[in-house]
Each structure stands twice: as C-alpha cells, then as structure tokens.
C-alpha positions in Angstrom: 0.0 0.0 0.0 1.2 3.5 -0.7 0.6 6.2 1.9 -2.6 7.5 0.4 -4.0 4.0 0.5 -2.9 3.6 4.1 -4.6 6.9 5.1 -7.8 5.9 3.4 -7.8 2.4 4.9 -6.8 3.3 8.5 -9.7 3.8 11.0 -10.2 3.6 14.8 -10.8 -0.1 15.4 -13.2 -0.9 18.2 -13.5 -4.7 17.9 -10.5 -7.0 18.0 -9.9 -10.7 17.6 -8.6 -11.4 21.1 -7.7 -14.9 20.2 -5.2 -13.9 17.5 -1.9 -12.5 18.7 0.1 -9.9 16.8 3.1 -11.5 15.2 6.5 -10.4 16.6 7.7 -9.2 13.1 4.6 -7.0 12.7 5.0 -5.5 16.1 8.7 -4.9 15.5 7.9 -3.2 12.1 5.5 -0.9 14.0 8.0 -0.1 16.7 10.8 0.5 14.2 8.5 3.0 12.3 7.8 4.7 15.7 11.6 4.9 16.3 12.1 6.6 13.0 9.3 9.2 13.5 10.4 12.8 13.5 10.5 14.9 16.6 11.7 18.4 17.6 15.5 18.4 17.6 15.3 14.6 17.2 14.8 14.5 20.9 12.0 11.9 21.0 10.5 13.1 24.3 8.5 10.0 24.9 8.7 6.3 25.8 6.7 3.4 24.5 5.8 0.6 26.9 4.5 -2.5 25.0 1.9 -4.4 27.0 0.7 -7.9 26.1 -1.0 -10.7 27.9 -2.2 -10.0 31.5 -0.3 -6.7 31.6 -2.4 -5.5 28.6 -5.6 -6.6 30.3 -4.6 -4.7 33.5 -3.6 -1.6 31.4 -6.9 -1.8 29.5 -8.8 -1.4 32.8 -7.0 1.9 33.3 -8.7 3.2 30.1 -12.2 2.2 31.0 -14.1 4.6 33.1 -17.8 5.6 32.8 -18.3 2.6 30.4 -15.9 4.3 27.9 -13.4 2.2 25.9 -15.0 -1.1 26.7 -13.3 -2.7 23.6 -9.8 -2.1 24.7 -9.4 -5.3 26.6 -10.0 -7.3 23.4 -6.7 -5.9 21.9 -3.8 -8.2 22.3 -1.3 -5.3 22.3 -1.4 -1.9 24.0 1.3 0.6 23.4 1.4 3.0 26.4 3.0 6.3 25.4 4.6 8.3 28.3 6.0 11.8 28.1 9.7 12.2 28.8 11.7 15.4 29.4 12.7 17.6 26.4 16.2 17.4 25.1 18.1 20.6 25.9 17.5 22.4 22.5 13.8 21.4 22.2 13.3 22.5 25.8 14.9 25.9 25.1 12.8 26.3 21.9 9.6 25.3 23.8 10.2 28.0 26.4 11.2 30.7 23.9 8.3 30.0 21.5 5.7 29.0 24.1 5.0 25.8 22.2 4.4 22.3 23.5 6.7 20.3 21.2 6.2 17.1 23.2 2.5 17.0 22.4 3.3 17.6 18.7 6.0 14.9 18.7 3.7 12.4 20.4 1.0 13.1 17.8 3.5 12.5 15.0 4.6 9.3 16.8 1.0 8.1 17.0 0.4 8.8 13.3 3.5 6.7 12.4 2.4 3.9 14.7 -1.2 3.7 13.4 -0.1 4.1 9.7 2.4 1.2 10.0 -0.2 -0.9 11.8 -2.6 -0.4 8.9 0.2 -1.3 6.5 0.8 -4.5 8.5 -2.9 -5.4 8.2 -3.7 -4.5 11.8 -6.4 -2.4 13.4 -5.5 0.4 15.9 -7.2 3.0 18.1 -5.6 6.0 19.8 -7.0 6.3 23.3 -6.7 9.5 25.3 -9.3 8.7 28.0 -7.0 7.0 30.6 -5.8 7.0 34.2 -2.2 8.1 33.9 -1.2 7.4 37.6 -2.5 3.8 37.4 -0.8 3.2 34.0 2.5 4.6 35.4 2.3 2.0 38.2 1.4 -0.9 35.8 4.1 0.1 33.3 6.8 1.1 35.9 7.3 4.5 34.4 7.5 7.9 35.9 6.1 11.0 34.2 2.8 11.3 32.5 1.0 8.8 30.2 -0.4 10.8 27.3 -1.9 8.0 25.1 -2.6 4.4 24.7 -2.7 2.8 21.3 -4.5 -0.5 21.0 -3.3 -3.0 18.3 -4.7 -6.2 16.9 -6.6 -7.9 14.1 -9.9 -6.1 13.5 -13.2 -7.8 13.6 -15.2 -4.7 12.8 -15.6 -3.0 9.4 -14.2 0.4 8.7 -16.8 3.2 9.2 -17.4 5.9 6.7 -14.8 8.7 7.3 -16.5 11.9 8.3 -14.1 14.7 7.5 -14.4 18.4 6.7 -14.7 19.3 3.0 -11.4 20.2 1.4 -12.3 23.9 1.0 -13.5 24.1 4.6 -10.2 22.7 5.9 -7.6 24.1 3.5 -6.8 27.6 2.4 -4.3 28.2 -0.4 -2.5 31.5 0.4 
C-alpha cells in the first residue's frame, strides 16, 4: 500500500480478535517506524511501553471509566506512550516559542504507529481517556502517560470517514 491507500484504509478499530496474537515481526515493524518518526531536535521526548497478555488486560482497565473504551481489553497489544523530558535544545525552543513540542511529537509518533499498523494489516485505536497514575504503576514508568494505542486484528468493518470538506479545511494562500 502507498501512503494515500494507508490513510484511506486506517480507522479507529473498536473490535479486535482477542484470540489472534500480533506476530512479533509485525510488532517490530510498527515499533521501528515509531523509532524513525520525526521529533523536535530529534529529541524523542516519549517512551513506549509494550503491554501484552495479562499486563495488557490490566492496562486496559485503566482506560475504561464511565463505560468508555470497553473494547480495549480485546486488543492483544497496548502501546502506552509516556511523556519524557525535552532534550536541551527542544526545551529551550519550547520556552522561547511558548509551544508544547512534546505533544506535537507524540502526535506524530502516533500517526506513524497507526499508519504502520494499517500497512501491516492490523487495526488500531488511539485512546486518550485514561488513568495516567494507574498506568504509570502498571508500566513502571514515571512521568505522564499521554496516550494508549490498541493494536490487533480487526473484527469490525471500517466506518465511513467523516471529514471536513477540502475547501473548509484548507486555504491556499
């Protein structure tokens, strides 16, 4: 698949085949794409904790509150993305320009992960509703958990993409 095909095919999966594990080579390809994603000053101010098995089930519980994200425990893999300190140059730039480069970098990282997952024939969903403190304990990390990305073989069908019209979203200046 080329990138346009990946962008068109990728959707937020909410039903996974919990009996079908993600092959090690597919997971490695996803993590390698994540490692190659761009970040401010190449600082990569994040850490990825890969959760599988019982740890994934425990982490999934930290994303379910108020009956939200009930599908997450079906996913055989959860990638827990924690925020790390800036590298020196990106930290200086963030202060001078009043810009949160870590959030931008984590967004780019997530796009690379989910695009590669689609290229590998896997479903994914980016989850922002979570209990950071609980996930930090489960994953043994300090700092703040920003996102969890579920991965696995999809059992649901892609939904129609609802996006703004080109002219509404883009201005040619």
